[in-house]
Jmol script that loads the backbone (N, CA, C; Angstrom):
load data "model"
ATOM      1  N   UNK A   1     -26.258  -4.190   5.589  1.00  0.00           N
ATOM      2  CA  UNK A   1     -24.956  -3.495   6.466  1.00  0.00           C
ATOM      3  C   UNK A   1     -25.709  -2.551   7.813  1.00  0.00           C
ATOM      4  N   UNK A   2     -26.450  -1.221   7.117  1.00  0.00           N
ATOM      5  CA  UNK A   2     -27.374  -0.182   7.624  1.00  0.00           C
ATOM      6  C   UNK A   2     -28.298  -0.916   8.625  1.00  0.00           C
ATOM      7  N   UNK A   3     -29.368  -1.498   8.336  1.00  0.00           N
ATOM      8  CA  UNK A   3     -30.094  -2.229   9.042  1.00  0.00           C
ATOM      9  C   UNK A   3     -29.363  -3.358   9.828  1.00  0.00           C
ATOM     10  N   UNK A   4     -28.437  -4.065   9.781  1.00  0.00           N
ATOM     11  CA  UNK A   4     -27.551  -4.899  10.796  1.00  0.00           C
ATOM     12  C   UNK A   4     -26.914  -4.085  11.786  1.00  0.00           C
ATOM     13  N   UNK A   5     -26.566  -2.689  11.288  1.00  0.00           N
ATOM     14  CA  UNK A   5     -25.819  -1.662  12.808  1.00  0.00           C
ATOM     15  C   UNK A   5     -27.303  -1.238  13.135  1.00  0.00           C
ATOM     16  N   UNK A   6     -28.200  -1.516  13.264  1.00  0.00           N
ATOM     17  CA  UNK A   6     -29.245  -0.651  13.719  1.00  0.00           C
ATOM     18  C   UNK A   6     -29.693  -1.484  14.515  1.00  0.00           C
ATOM     19  N   UNK A   7     -29.783  -2.890  14.283  1.00  0.00           N
ATOM     20  CA  UNK A   7     -30.252  -4.218  15.144  1.00  0.00           C
ATOM     21  C   UNK A   7     -29.412  -4.446  15.968  1.00  0.00           C
ATOM     22  N   UNK A   8     -28.123  -4.749  15.340  1.00  0.00           N
ATOM     23  CA  UNK A   8     -26.797  -4.548  16.624  1.00  0.00           C
ATOM     24  C   UNK A   8     -26.534  -3.292  17.665  1.00  0.00           C
ATOM     25  N   UNK A   9     -27.086  -2.262  17.324  1.00  0.00           N
ATOM     26  CA  UNK A   9     -26.802  -1.092  18.266  1.00  0.00           C
ATOM     27  C   UNK A   9     -28.211  -1.189  19.193  1.00  0.00           C
ATOM     28  N   UNK A  10     -28.791  -1.944  18.915  1.00  0.00           N
ATOM     29  CA  UNK A  10     -30.082  -2.352  19.919  1.00  0.00           C
ATOM     30  C   UNK A  10     -29.666  -3.244  20.539  1.00  0.00           C
ATOM     31  N   UNK A  11     -28.425  -4.601  20.627  1.00  0.00           N
ATOM     32  CA  UNK A  11     -28.240  -5.504  21.085  1.00  0.00           C
ATOM     33  C   UNK A  11     -27.196  -5.132  21.783  1.00  0.00           C
ATOM     34  N   UNK A  12     -26.407  -3.998  21.872  1.00  0.00           N
ATOM     35  CA  UNK A  12     -25.149  -3.448  21.865  1.00  0.00           C
ATOM     36  C   UNK A  12     -25.080  -4.593  23.603  1.00  0.00           C
ATOM     37  N   UNK A  13     -25.931  -4.628  24.320  1.00  0.00           N
ATOM     38  CA  UNK A  13     -25.309  -5.208  25.907  1.00  0.00           C
ATOM     39  C   UNK A  13     -25.499  -6.686  25.561  1.00  0.00           C
ATOM     40  N   UNK A  14     -26.024  -7.393  24.948  1.00  0.00           N
ATOM     41  CA  UNK A  14     -25.546  -9.179  24.724  1.00  0.00           C
ATOM     42  C   UNK A  14     -24.702  -9.208  23.441  1.00  0.00           C
ATOM     43  N   UNK A  15     -23.457  -8.506  22.718  1.00  0.00           N
ATOM     44  CA  UNK A  15     -22.860  -8.330  21.960  1.00  0.00           C
ATOM     45  C   UNK A  15     -21.656  -7.609  22.552  1.00  0.00           C
ATOM     46  N   UNK A  16     -21.626  -6.960  23.102  1.00  0.00           N
ATOM     47  CA  UNK A  16     -20.220  -6.794  24.055  1.00  0.00           C
ATOM     48  C   UNK A  16     -19.476  -8.152  24.870  1.00  0.00           C
ATOM     49  N   UNK A  17     -19.896  -9.124  25.025  1.00  0.00           N
ATOM     50  CA  UNK A  17     -18.778 -10.293  25.193  1.00  0.00           C
ATOM     51  C   UNK A  17     -18.625 -11.244  24.270  1.00  0.00           C
ATOM     52  N   UNK A  18     -18.989 -10.374  22.862  1.00  0.00           N
ATOM     53  CA  UNK A  18     -18.308 -10.912  21.611  1.00  0.00           C
ATOM     54  C   UNK A  18     -17.510 -10.324  21.035  1.00  0.00           C
ATOM     55  N   UNK A  19     -17.744  -8.970  21.376  1.00  0.00           N
ATOM     56  CA  UNK A  19     -16.844  -7.703  20.916  1.00  0.00           C
ATOM     57  C   UNK A  19     -17.268  -6.358  20.482  1.00  0.00           C
ATOM     58  N   UNK A  20     -18.949  -6.349  19.996  1.00  0.00           N
ATOM     59  CA  UNK A  20     -19.611  -5.699  20.251  1.00  0.00           C
ATOM     60  C   UNK A  20     -20.196  -5.323  18.936  1.00  0.00           C
ATOM     61  N   UNK A  21     -21.115  -4.375  18.066  1.00  0.00           N
ATOM     62  CA  UNK A  21     -21.288  -4.091  16.946  1.00  0.00           C
ATOM     63  C   UNK A  21     -20.304  -4.163  16.240  1.00  0.00           C
ATOM     64  N   UNK A  22     -19.110  -3.072  16.252  1.00  0.00           N
ATOM     65  CA  UNK A  22     -18.195  -3.356  14.736  1.00  0.00           C
ATOM     66  C   UNK A  22     -17.712  -4.870  14.328  1.00  0.00           C
ATOM     67  N   UNK A  23     -17.659  -5.348  15.819  1.00  0.00           N
ATOM     68  CA  UNK A  23     -17.050  -7.286  15.405  1.00  0.00           C
ATOM     69  C   UNK A  23     -18.207  -8.109  14.619  1.00  0.00           C
ATOM     70  N   UNK A  24     -19.251  -7.223  14.948  1.00  0.00           N
ATOM     71  CA  UNK A  24     -20.608  -8.220  13.929  1.00  0.00           C
ATOM     72  C   UNK A  24     -20.126  -7.815  12.645  1.00  0.00           C
ATOM     73  N   UNK A  25     -20.212  -6.481  12.853  1.00  0.00           N
ATOM     74  CA  UNK A  25     -20.565  -5.782  11.108  1.00  0.00           C
ATOM     75  C   UNK A  25     -19.146  -6.214  10.195  1.00  0.00           C
ATOM     76  N   UNK A  26     -17.947  -6.260  11.055  1.00  0.00           N
ATOM     77  CA  UNK A  26     -16.847  -6.953  10.009  1.00  0.00           C
ATOM     78  C   UNK A  26     -16.808  -8.263   9.607  1.00  0.00           C
ATOM     79  N   UNK A  27     -18.209  -8.643  10.859  1.00  0.00           N
ATOM     80  CA  UNK A  27     -17.851 -10.634  10.243  1.00  0.00           C
ATOM     81  C   UNK A  27     -18.760 -10.879   9.078  1.00  0.00           C
ATOM     82  N   UNK A  28     -19.506 -10.081   9.142  1.00  0.00           N
ATOM     83  CA  UNK A  28     -20.641  -9.790   7.864  1.00  0.00           C
ATOM     84  C   UNK A  28     -20.047  -9.415   6.541  1.00  0.00           C
ATOM     85  N   UNK A  29     -18.989  -8.398   7.169  1.00  0.00           N
ATOM     86  CA  UNK A  29     -18.353  -7.835   6.136  1.00  0.00           C
ATOM     87  C   UNK A  29     -17.284  -9.437   5.071  1.00  0.00           C
ATOM     88  N   UNK A  30     -16.795  -9.995   6.118  1.00  0.00           N
ATOM     89  CA  UNK A  30     -16.163 -11.252   5.570  1.00  0.00           C
ATOM     90  C   UNK A  30     -16.972 -12.293   5.678  1.00  0.00           C
ATOM     91  N   UNK A  31     -17.747 -12.588   5.450  1.00  0.00           N
ATOM     92  CA  UNK A  31     -18.551 -13.749   4.764  1.00  0.00           C
ATOM     93  C   UNK A  31     -19.205 -13.059   3.385  1.00  0.00           C
ATOM     94  N   UNK A  32     -19.657 -11.945   3.438  1.00  0.00           N
ATOM     95  CA  UNK A  32     -19.971 -11.357   2.084  1.00  0.00           C
ATOM     96  C   UNK A  32     -18.873 -11.516   0.695  1.00  0.00           C
ATOM     97  N   UNK A  33     -17.863 -11.140   1.788  1.00  0.00           N
ATOM     98  CA  UNK A  33     -16.642 -11.248   0.879  1.00  0.00           C
ATOM     99  C   UNK A  33     -15.822 -12.625  -0.067  1.00  0.00           C
ATOM    100  N   UNK A  34     -16.808 -13.661   1.152  1.00  0.00           N
ATOM    101  CA  UNK A  34     -16.196 -14.598   0.573  1.00  0.00           C
ATOM    102  C   UNK A  34     -17.318 -15.647   0.287  1.00  0.00           C
ATOM    103  N   UNK A  35     -18.699 -15.079  -0.287  1.00  0.00           N
ATOM    104  CA  UNK A  35     -19.942 -15.398  -0.786  1.00  0.00           C
ATOM    105  C   UNK A  35     -19.324 -14.947  -2.714  1.00  0.00           C
ATOM    106  N   UNK A  36     -18.192 -14.530  -2.679  1.00  0.00           N
ATOM    107  CA  UNK A  36     -17.345 -13.630  -4.477  1.00  0.00           C
ATOM    108  C   UNK A  36     -17.260 -14.720  -4.918  1.00  0.00           C
ATOM    109  N   UNK A  37     -17.107 -16.461  -4.335  1.00  0.00           N
ATOM    110  CA  UNK A  37     -16.652 -17.446  -4.927  1.00  0.00           C
ATOM    111  C   UNK A  37     -17.895 -18.420  -5.726  1.00  0.00           C
ATOM    112  N   UNK A  38     -18.873 -18.026  -5.388  1.00  0.00           N
ATOM    113  CA  UNK A  38     -20.003 -18.371  -5.904  1.00  0.00           C
ATOM    114  C   UNK A  38     -20.056 -17.975  -7.378  1.00  0.00           C
ATOM    115  N   UNK A  39     -20.607 -19.044  -8.301  1.00  0.00           N
ATOM    116  CA  UNK A  39     -20.551 -18.801 -10.054  1.00  0.00           C
ATOM    117  C   UNK A  39     -21.617 -17.711 -10.628  1.00  0.00           C
ATOM    118  N   UNK A  40     -22.455 -16.993  -9.806  1.00  0.00           N
ATOM    119  CA  UNK A  40     -23.493 -15.769 -10.695  1.00  0.00           C
ATOM    120  C   UNK A  40     -22.889 -14.630  -9.308  1.00  0.00           C
ATOM    121  N   UNK A  41     -22.025 -14.149  -9.085  1.00  0.00           N
ATOM    122  CA  UNK A  41     -21.630 -13.487  -7.753  1.00  0.00           C
ATOM    123  C   UNK A  41     -20.961 -12.635  -8.722  1.00  0.00           C
ATOM    124  N   UNK A  42     -20.395 -12.557  -9.700  1.00  0.00           N
ATOM    125  CA  UNK A  42     -19.572 -11.876 -10.154  1.00  0.00           C
ATOM    126  C   UNK A  42     -19.656 -12.142 -11.736  1.00  0.00           C
ATOM    127  N   UNK A  43     -19.180 -11.317 -12.677  1.00  0.00           N
ATOM    128  CA  UNK A  43     -19.647 -11.163 -13.827  1.00  0.00           C
ATOM    129  C   UNK A  43     -18.189 -12.466 -14.514  1.00  0.00           C
ATOM    130  N   UNK A  44     -17.474 -12.367 -14.366  1.00  0.00           N
ATOM    131  CA  UNK A  44     -16.024 -13.054 -14.805  1.00  0.00           C
ATOM    132  C   UNK A  44     -16.718 -14.801 -14.281  1.00  0.00           C
ATOM    133  N   UNK A  45     -17.024 -14.413 -13.388  1.00  0.00           N
ATOM    134  CA  UNK A  45     -17.591 -16.332 -12.692  1.00  0.00           C
ATOM    135  C   UNK A  45     -18.466 -16.639 -13.321  1.00  0.00           C
ATOM    136  N   UNK A  46     -19.510 -15.589 -14.018  1.00  0.00           N
ATOM    137  CA  UNK A  46     -20.647 -15.872 -14.338  1.00  0.00           C
ATOM    138  C   UNK A  46     -20.735 -16.331 -16.126  1.00  0.00           C
ATOM    139  N   UNK A  47     -19.836 -15.569 -16.362  1.00  0.00           N
ATOM    140  CA  UNK A  47     -19.532 -15.574 -18.087  1.00  0.00           C
ATOM    141  C   UNK A  47     -18.705 -17.318 -17.871  1.00  0.00           C
ATOM    142  N   UNK A  48     -17.362 -17.391 -17.101  1.00  0.00           N
ATOM    143  CA  UNK A  48     -17.042 -18.846 -17.127  1.00  0.00           C
ATOM    144  C   UNK A  48     -17.800 -19.783 -16.763  1.00  0.00           C
ATOM    145  N   UNK A  49     -18.886 -19.772 -16.295  1.00  0.00           N
ATOM    146  CA  UNK A  49     -20.091 -20.860 -16.229  1.00  0.00           C
ATOM    147  C   UNK A  49     -20.843 -20.342 -17.110  1.00  0.00           C
ATOM    148  N   UNK A  50     -20.896 -19.702 -18.074  1.00  0.00           N
ATOM    149  CA  UNK A  50     -22.071 -19.999 -18.993  1.00  0.00           C
ATOM    150  C   UNK A  50     -21.405 -20.259 -20.482  1.00  0.00           C
ATOM    151  N   UNK A  51     -20.421 -20.280 -20.623  1.00  0.00           N
ATOM    152  CA  UNK A  51     -19.859 -20.429 -21.497  1.00  0.00           C
ATOM    153  C   UNK A  51     -19.538 -22.147 -21.812  1.00  0.00           C
ATOM    154  N   UNK A  52     -18.942 -22.749 -20.605  1.00  0.00           N
ATOM    155  CA  UNK A  52     -19.005 -24.336 -20.912  1.00  0.00           C
ATOM    156  C   UNK A  52     -17.671 -24.299 -20.901  1.00  0.00           C
ATOM    157  N   UNK A  53     -16.449 -23.396 -21.082  1.00  0.00           N
ATOM    158  CA  UNK A  53     -15.329 -23.948 -21.386  1.00  0.00           C
ATOM    159  C   UNK A  53     -14.936 -24.507 -20.019  1.00  0.00           C
ATOM    160  N   UNK A  54     -15.379 -24.418 -19.061  1.00  0.00           N
ATOM    161  CA  UNK A  54     -14.286 -24.669 -17.550  1.00  0.00           C
ATOM    162  C   UNK A  54     -15.760 -25.646 -17.199  1.00  0.00           C
ATOM    163  N   UNK A  55     -15.132 -26.788 -16.480  1.00  0.00           N
ATOM    164  CA  UNK A  55     -15.960 -27.456 -15.995  1.00  0.00           C
ATOM    165  C   UNK A  55     -16.723 -27.099 -14.648  1.00  0.00           C
ATOM    166  N   UNK A  56     -18.041 -27.946 -14.397  1.00  0.00           N
ATOM    167  CA  UNK A  56     -18.175 -27.585 -13.355  1.00  0.00           C
ATOM    168  C   UNK A  56     -17.548 -27.640 -12.018  1.00  0.00           C
ATOM    169  N   UNK A  57     -17.021 -29.006 -12.243  1.00  0.00           N
ATOM    170  CA  UNK A  57     -16.943 -30.027 -10.857  1.00  0.00           C
ATOM    171  C   UNK A  57     -14.909 -28.976 -10.923  1.00  0.00           C
ATOM    172  N   UNK A  58     -14.307 -28.325 -11.350  1.00  0.00           N
ATOM    173  CA  UNK A  58     -13.124 -27.742 -11.358  1.00  0.00           C
ATOM    174  C   UNK A  58     -13.610 -26.075 -10.725  1.00  0.00           C
ATOM    175  N   UNK A  59     -14.867 -25.399 -11.184  1.00  0.00           N
ATOM    176  CA  UNK A  59     -14.750 -25.016 -10.280  1.00  0.00           C
ATOM    177  C   UNK A  59     -15.886 -24.562  -8.934  1.00  0.00           C
ATOM    178  N   UNK A  60     -16.214 -25.771  -8.469  1.00  0.00           N
ATOM    179  CA  UNK A  60     -16.767 -26.403  -7.445  1.00  0.00           C
ATOM    180  C   UNK A  60     -15.993 -26.491  -6.772  1.00  0.00           C
ATOM    181  N   UNK A  61     -14.684 -27.133  -6.852  1.00  0.00           N
ATOM    182  CA  UNK A  61     -13.487 -27.842  -6.220  1.00  0.00           C
ATOM    183  C   UNK A  61     -12.586 -26.509  -5.648  1.00  0.00           C
ATOM    184  N   UNK A  62     -11.857 -25.494  -6.657  1.00  0.00           N
ATOM    185  CA  UNK A  62     -12.041 -24.382  -6.109  1.00  0.00           C
ATOM    186  C   UNK A  62     -12.637 -23.218  -5.187  1.00  0.00           C
ATOM    187  N   UNK A  63     -13.767 -23.378  -5.870  1.00  0.00           N
ATOM    188  CA  UNK A  63     -15.086 -22.732  -4.836  1.00  0.00           C
ATOM    189  C   UNK A  63     -15.074 -22.869  -3.196  1.00  0.00           C
ATOM    190  N   UNK A  64     -15.202 -24.134  -3.113  1.00  0.00           N
ATOM    191  CA  UNK A  64     -15.189 -24.699  -1.341  1.00  0.00           C
ATOM    192  C   UNK A  64     -13.785 -24.536  -0.825  1.00  0.00           C
ATOM    193  N   UNK A  65     -12.594 -24.863  -2.032  1.00  0.00           N
ATOM    194  CA  UNK A  65     -11.236 -24.377  -1.334  1.00  0.00           C
ATOM    195  C   UNK A  65     -11.199 -23.103  -0.673  1.00  0.00           C
ATOM    196  N   UNK A  66     -11.254 -22.041  -1.712  1.00  0.00           N
ATOM    197  CA  UNK A  66     -11.875 -20.661  -1.365  1.00  0.00           C
ATOM    198  C   UNK A  66     -12.257 -19.954  -0.249  1.00  0.00           C
ATOM    199  N   UNK A  67     -13.491 -21.192  -0.687  1.00  0.00           N
ATOM    200  CA  UNK A  67     -14.353 -20.224   0.264  1.00  0.00           C
ATOM    201  C   UNK A  67     -14.254 -21.165   2.287  1.00  0.00           C
ATOM    202  N   UNK A  68     -13.752 -21.904   2.130  1.00  0.00           N
ATOM    203  CA  UNK A  68     -13.802 -22.833   3.201  1.00  0.00           C
ATOM    204  C   UNK A  68     -11.900 -21.836   3.897  1.00  0.00           C
ATOM    205  N   UNK A  69     -11.662 -21.633   3.156  1.00  0.00           N
ATOM    206  CA  UNK A  69      -9.927 -21.069   3.450  1.00  0.00           C
ATOM    207  C   UNK A  69     -10.103 -19.311   3.756  1.00  0.00           C
ATOM    208  N   UNK A  70     -11.028 -18.857   3.130  1.00  0.00           N
ATOM    209  CA  UNK A  70     -11.658 -17.741   3.519  1.00  0.00           C
ATOM    210  C   UNK A  70     -12.524 -17.440   4.957  1.00  0.00           C
ATOM    211  N   UNK A  71     -13.163 -18.521   4.648  1.00  0.00           N
ATOM    212  CA  UNK A  71     -14.001 -18.694   5.640  1.00  0.00           C
ATOM    213  C   UNK A  71     -12.939 -18.862   7.451  1.00  0.00           C
ATOM    214  N   UNK A  72     -12.742 -19.658   7.478  1.00  0.00           N
ATOM    215  CA  UNK A  72     -11.671 -19.984   8.159  1.00  0.00           C
ATOM    216  C   UNK A  72     -10.729 -19.006   8.855  1.00  0.00           C
ATOM    217  N   UNK A  73      -9.720 -18.271   8.035  1.00  0.00           N
ATOM    218  CA  UNK A  73      -9.310 -17.041   8.080  1.00  0.00           C
ATOM    219  C   UNK A  73     -10.151 -15.682   8.587  1.00  0.00           C
ATOM    220  N   UNK A  74     -11.266 -15.849   8.211  1.00  0.00           N
ATOM    221  CA  UNK A  74     -12.357 -14.696   8.532  1.00  0.00           C
ATOM    222  C   UNK A  74     -12.405 -14.703  10.445  1.00  0.00           C
ATOM    223  N   UNK A  75     -13.303 -15.658  10.718  1.00  0.00           N
ATOM    224  CA  UNK A  75     -12.977 -16.578  11.791  1.00  0.00           C
ATOM    225  C   UNK A  75     -12.323 -16.277  13.030  1.00  0.00           C
ATOM    226  N   UNK A  76     -10.771 -16.539  12.194  1.00  0.00           N
ATOM    227  CA  UNK A  76      -9.604 -16.426  12.753  1.00  0.00           C
ATOM    228  C   UNK A  76      -8.766 -14.966  13.054  1.00  0.00           C
ATOM    229  N   UNK A  77      -9.663 -14.342  12.238  1.00  0.00           N
ATOM    230  CA  UNK A  77      -9.331 -12.592  12.707  1.00  0.00           C
ATOM    231  C   UNK A  77     -10.247 -12.277  13.422  1.00  0.00           C
ATOM    232  N   UNK A  78     -11.661 -13.038  13.220  1.00  0.00           N
ATOM    233  CA  UNK A  78     -12.178 -12.396  14.010  1.00  0.00           C
ATOM    234  C   UNK A  78     -12.234 -12.506  16.180  1.00  0.00           C
ATOM    235  N   UNK A  79     -11.433 -13.481  16.181  1.00  0.00           N
ATOM    236  CA  UNK A  79     -11.534 -13.974  17.225  1.00  0.00           C
ATOM    237  C   UNK A  79      -9.679 -13.200  17.830  1.00  0.00           C
ATOM    238  N   UNK A  80      -9.330 -13.255  16.802  1.00  0.00           N
ATOM    239  CA  UNK A  80      -8.145 -12.378  17.660  1.00  0.00           C
ATOM    240  C   UNK A  80      -8.129 -11.071  17.713  1.00  0.00           C
ATOM    241  N   UNK A  81      -9.117 -10.677  16.980  1.00  0.00           N
ATOM    242  CA  UNK A  81      -8.952  -9.115  16.808  1.00  0.00           C
ATOM    243  C   UNK A  81      -9.613  -9.320  18.504  1.00  0.00           C
ATOM    244  N   UNK A  82     -10.908  -9.677  18.488  1.00  0.00           N
ATOM    245  CA  UNK A  82     -11.886  -9.903  20.185  1.00  0.00           C
ATOM    246  C   UNK A  82     -11.723 -10.357  21.160  1.00  0.00           C
ATOM    247  N   UNK A  83     -10.178 -11.720  21.279  1.00  0.00           N
ATOM    248  CA  UNK A  83      -9.279 -11.330  22.172  1.00  0.00           C
ATOM    249  C   UNK A  83      -9.207 -10.529  22.843  1.00  0.00           C
ATOM    250  N   UNK A  84      -7.573  -9.489  22.107  1.00  0.00           N
ATOM    251  CA  UNK A  84      -6.577  -8.630  22.148  1.00  0.00           C
ATOM    252  C   UNK A  84      -7.521  -7.560  22.247  1.00  0.00           C
ATOM    253  N   UNK A  85      -8.775  -7.207  22.033  1.00  0.00           N
ATOM    254  CA  UNK A  85      -9.026  -5.740  21.575  1.00  0.00           C
ATOM    255  C   UNK A  85      -9.392  -4.828  20.942  1.00  0.00           C
ATOM    256  N   UNK A  86      -9.013  -5.523  19.799  1.00  0.00           N
ATOM    257  CA  UNK A  86      -8.192  -4.067  18.603  1.00  0.00           C
ATOM    258  C   UNK A  86      -9.624  -3.860  18.449  1.00  0.00           C
ATOM    259  N   UNK A  87     -10.693  -4.358  18.195  1.00  0.00           N
ATOM    260  CA  UNK A  87     -11.710  -3.255  17.634  1.00  0.00           C
ATOM    261  C   UNK A  87     -12.733  -2.672  18.310  1.00  0.00           C
TER     262      UNK A  87
END
end "model"
wireframe off; spacefill off
backbone 0.3
color backbone group
């Protein structure tokens, strides 16, 4: 985030039409939190995957639903806040 904030501040003129640097950083935070549905992203997910009690197809289905829903909601929030000038 720190490196992206520095890179974004140097590109503030190009990012102004998209909501500025804050919108960029919030978008990265949303994408990072959606990545938590990966099997090795958190210890509970890694344990569930390693034990084999839960089959991969069920984990994959849930991850896809959660990931796509989170990504869609995240982008909708960014678009809504950017249009209304909240950031």
